[in-house]
C-alpha positions in Angstrom: 111.3 105.3 93.5 112.3 108.7 94.7 110.4 111.4 92.9 112.3 114.7 92.9 110.5 118.0 92.3 112.1 121.3 91.5 111.8 124.5 93.5 108.4 126.2 93.2 106.5 128.9 95.1 107.9 129.2 98.6 109.9 125.9 98.2 113.4 127.1 97.4 115.2 123.8 96.9 114.4 120.5 95.1 112.7 117.9 97.3 112.4 114.1 97.1 109.8 111.7 98.3 109.5 107.9 97.9 106.5 106.4 96.1 105.7 102.8 95.2 105.4 101.9 91.6 101.9 100.8 90.6 102.5 99.9 87.0 103.5 96.5 85.7 107.2 95.8 85.6 107.0 95.1 81.9 106.3 98.8 81.1 109.6 100.0 79.7 108.7 103.6 78.6 106.5 104.7 81.4 106.0 104.3 85.2 102.8 104.8 87.2 102.5 106.0 90.8 99.4 106.4 93.0 100.0 109.8 94.6 97.3 111.1 96.9 97.2 114.8 97.7 98.4 115.4 101.2 97.2 118.8 102.5 100.4 120.9 102.9 102.5 118.2 101.3 105.4 119.7 99.4 105.7 117.0 96.7 102.0 116.2 96.4 101.1 119.8 96.1 103.6 120.2 93.3 102.4 117.1 91.5 98.7 118.0 91.8 98.9 121.8 91.3 102.1 122.5 89.3 103.1 119.5 87.3 101.7 119.5 83.7 101.6 116.9 81.0 104.9 116.9 79.1 106.9 118.2 82.1 110.0 116.3 83.2 110.8 115.0 86.7 113.8 113.3 88.1 113.1 109.7 89.2 115.7 108.0 91.2 115.7 104.2 91.8 114.0 101.9 92.0 114.8 101.0 95.5 113.6 98.2 97.8 112.8 94.6 97.4 109.0 94.3 97.8 108.1 91.5 95.5 106.3 88.2 95.4 108.0 85.0 96.2 108.4 82.4 93.5 106.8 79.6 95.6 103.1 78.7 95.3 102.0 79.6 98.8 98.8 81.6 99.3 99.5 85.4 99.1 97.7 87.6 101.6 97.9 91.4 100.8 96.6 94.0 103.2 96.5 97.7 102.3 94.6 101.0 102.5 94.9 104.3 100.8 97.8 104.6 98.4 99.1 101.3 99.7 97.5 99.7 96.7 100.4 100.7 94.5 102.8 97.8 95.0 100.1 95.2 95.1 98.6 96.5 91.8 102.1 96.2 90.2 102.5 92.6 91.5 99.1 91.5 90.4 99.6 92.9 86.9 102.9 91.1 86.7 101.3 87.9 87.8 98.8 88.2 85.0 101.4 89.1 82.4 103.6 86.2 83.4 100.7 83.8 83.3 101.1 83.1 87.1 97.4 82.5 87.5 97.2 79.4 89.7 98.4 81.0 92.9 95.7 81.9 95.4 95.8 85.6 96.3 93.7 87.4 98.9 93.8 91.2 98.8 92.1 93.0 101.7 91.8 96.7 100.9 90.5 99.2 103.5 89.0 102.7 103.3 86.8 104.8 105.4 83.9 105.2 103.0 82.9 104.0 99.6 84.0 107.3 98.1 87.5 106.5 99.3 87.6 103.3 97.3 89.3 103.4 93.9 90.4 101.0 91.1 87.4 98.8 91.8 86.9 98.1 88.1 90.6 97.3 87.7 90.4 94.9 90.6 87.3 93.3 89.2 89.0 92.9 85.8 92.0 91.2 87.5 89.6 88.8 89.2 88.4 87.7 85.7 92.0 87.3 84.6 93.4 85.6 87.8 90.9 82.9 88.7 92.3 82.5 92.3 92.3 86.2 93.1 90.0 87.4 95.8 89.6 91.2 96.3 87.9 92.1 99.6 87.2 95.8 100.1 86.4 96.8 103.6 84.9 100.1 104.9 85.4 101.4 108.4 82.5 103.8 108.1 79.2 103.7 106.3 77.4 106.7 104.7 74.2 105.9 106.6 75.6 105.6 110.1 79.0 107.2 109.9 80.5 104.3 111.8 80.6 100.5 111.8 82.1 98.1 109.4 81.1 96.9 106.0 82.9 94.1 104.2 82.1 92.7 100.8 84.1 90.6 98.4 84.0 91.7 94.7 
């Protein structure tokens, strides 16, 4: 969806940016996004520093056609950073629609363990979707500052 923010501070006009929906499609009264703060980012700065609970924003869309196919083929998902958003939405939809037989491999990359998030949610989904495999991968370790660490939850 396009998220539109109003003018604020030195930003004199409204600005839009596209974000993937991370909530399940069944949610009719709310929508969730994973929005990381981008240093100097116009929209992320507004969202993290100015937007308050109860404020209104214009949301335009949804757009795009990123969705799972209806066949039973193995799904392979690869993402890092905020790229988790659409996969989280798809996985929640699979659980809610009782599509729990399909094999899903989700490889999620980050630099360090502190850059990982939603690990509990992914672990919970593994319990709900018996053929779901979540594989977090780190490009750096805290001990050495480099190298690769891979582990399946």
